[in-house]
C-alpha positions in Angstrom: -69.4 90.2 -29.5 -68.3 86.8 -27.9 -64.9 85.9 -26.9 -63.1 84.5 -29.9 -63.6 80.7 -30.7 -60.3 79.1 -31.3 -60.1 76.6 -34.1 -57.3 74.4 -32.9 -55.0 72.1 -35.1 -57.0 69.2 -36.6 -60.3 70.9 -35.4 -64.0 71.9 -36.9 -66.0 74.5 -35.5 -69.2 75.7 -36.8 -71.5 78.5 -35.7 -74.7 80.4 -36.5 -74.2 82.9 -33.5 -73.6 86.2 -35.3 -71.8 87.4 -32.1 -69.1 84.6 -32.9 -65.9 85.1 -34.5 -63.9 81.6 -35.4 -60.0 82.3 -35.3 -57.3 80.0 -36.5 -54.3 81.3 -34.7 -50.6 81.0 -36.4 -51.3 79.0 -39.3 -47.8 78.0 -40.8 -48.0 75.2 -43.2 -51.4 74.5 -41.9 -54.5 75.8 -43.8 -57.5 77.7 -42.3 -60.5 76.7 -44.8 -63.9 78.4 -44.1 -67.4 78.0 -45.5 -70.2 80.5 -45.2 -73.4 80.2 -46.2 -75.3 83.6 -46.7 -78.7 82.4 -46.6 -78.5 80.3 -43.4 -75.8 82.6 -42.0 -73.7 79.5 -41.1 -70.1 79.6 -40.8 -67.5 76.6 -40.5 -63.6 76.7 -40.4 -61.2 73.7 -40.3 -57.7 74.2 -39.4 -56.0 71.1 -41.5 -52.6 69.9 -40.5 -51.7 67.5 -43.3 -52.7 66.9 -47.1 -54.3 63.7 -47.1 -56.1 61.3 -44.5 -54.1 58.3 -43.5 -55.4 55.2 -43.1 -57.1 54.5 -39.6 -58.4 58.2 -39.5 -61.8 59.1 -39.2 -63.3 59.6 -42.5 -64.3 63.2 -42.0 -61.2 64.4 -39.8 -60.1 67.9 -40.0 -56.6 67.1 -39.5 -56.5 66.5 -43.1 -57.0 68.7 -45.9 -59.1 66.4 -48.3 -61.4 64.9 -45.5 -61.4 67.9 -43.8 -63.0 69.8 -46.4 -65.5 66.9 -47.2 -66.6 66.6 -43.2 -66.9 70.6 -43.1 -69.1 70.6 -46.2 -70.9 67.4 -44.8 -71.3 68.8 -41.3 -72.8 72.4 -42.8 -75.3 70.2 -45.1 -76.3 68.6 -42.0 -76.9 71.8 -40.6 -78.9 73.2 -43.7 -76.2 75.0 -45.7 -76.0 74.4 -49.3 -72.6 73.9 -50.6 -73.7 75.5 -54.0 -74.3 79.2 -52.9 -72.0 78.8 -50.1 -68.5 80.9 -49.9 -65.2 79.1 -49.5 -61.9 80.7 -48.7 -58.5 79.2 -47.5 -55.5 80.8 -46.1 -52.0 79.3 -44.9 -50.0 77.0 -46.5 -46.7 78.7 -45.9 -43.7 77.0 -46.6 -41.9 77.0 -42.8 -38.5 75.3 -44.0 -36.5 77.9 -46.0 -33.4 75.7 -46.1 -32.2 75.1 -49.7 -32.5 71.9 -51.0 -35.3 70.7 -48.8 -37.3 68.1 -50.8 -41.2 68.5 -51.8 -41.8 66.0 -49.2 -41.2 68.4 -46.3 -42.8 71.3 -48.1 -46.2 70.3 -46.4 -47.7 74.1 -46.9 -47.6 73.4 -50.7 -48.6 70.0 -50.3 -51.7 71.3 -48.3 -52.4 73.9 -50.8 -52.3 71.6 -53.7 -54.5 68.9 -51.9 -57.2 71.6 -51.1 -57.2 72.8 -54.9 -57.6 69.3 -55.8 -60.4 68.4 -53.5 -62.3 71.6 -54.3 -62.1 70.8 -58.3 -63.2 67.4 -57.5 -66.1 68.6 -55.5 -66.8 71.1 -58.0 -66.2 74.2 -55.7 -64.7 77.3 -56.7 -62.9 79.4 -54.1 -63.7 83.0 -53.5 -60.4 83.9 -52.2 -57.2 82.5 -50.8 -54.2 83.8 -49.3 -51.7 80.9 -49.6 -47.7 80.3 -49.5 -44.8 82.6 -48.8 -42.9 81.6 -45.6 -44.5 83.9 -42.8 -47.2 82.7 -40.5 -51.1 84.0 -40.6 -53.8 84.2 -38.3 -57.4 84.2 -39.9 -60.6 85.2 -38.4 -64.6 84.3 -39.7 -67.1 86.6 -38.6 -70.4 84.8 -38.5 -72.6 87.9 -38.4 -71.4 88.5 -41.9 -69.1 85.8 -43.4 -66.4 88.3 -43.5 -63.2 86.4 -43.5 -59.7 88.1 -42.5 -56.2 87.3 -42.6 -53.1 88.9 -40.9 -49.6 87.8 -41.8 -46.9 87.5 -38.9 -46.1 91.3 -37.9 -48.5 92.6 -40.7 -51.8 94.6 -40.9 -55.1 92.6 -40.7 -56.8 92.5 -44.4 -60.1 91.1 -45.7 -59.9 88.0 -47.7 
């Protein structure tokens, strides 16, 4: 097995190497969104930071949930994946600001989750699994060999998603 490949803030990583493991560390309000095509054995993951693409940002920027999902699908299709048979999962979207009275504007985690669900619905994609919300950070791993995705909540046990 190769060293884990870090999927950093606002990044998209795609791999077909069965020895690779893609990892998004410390997802707080961010989302780790994965796509796995079981026929092509091709995996991709984004580490999206904010809900919607802002003016001037690249059209398929992985920094934003909406454009990140679209860019992930586009790049995976370019490499032979088919989104209709692919498996999509997501984790993260925690509310890291626990102060009472914090407005929805600052609840980036929930806004990221809402943006992802809207984008998936618009594109006709069904999520296989999600682990979102709460107020603790997560780390997710995507195993290219079999498309398995695991999530580990801070100070918790790693579980398959």
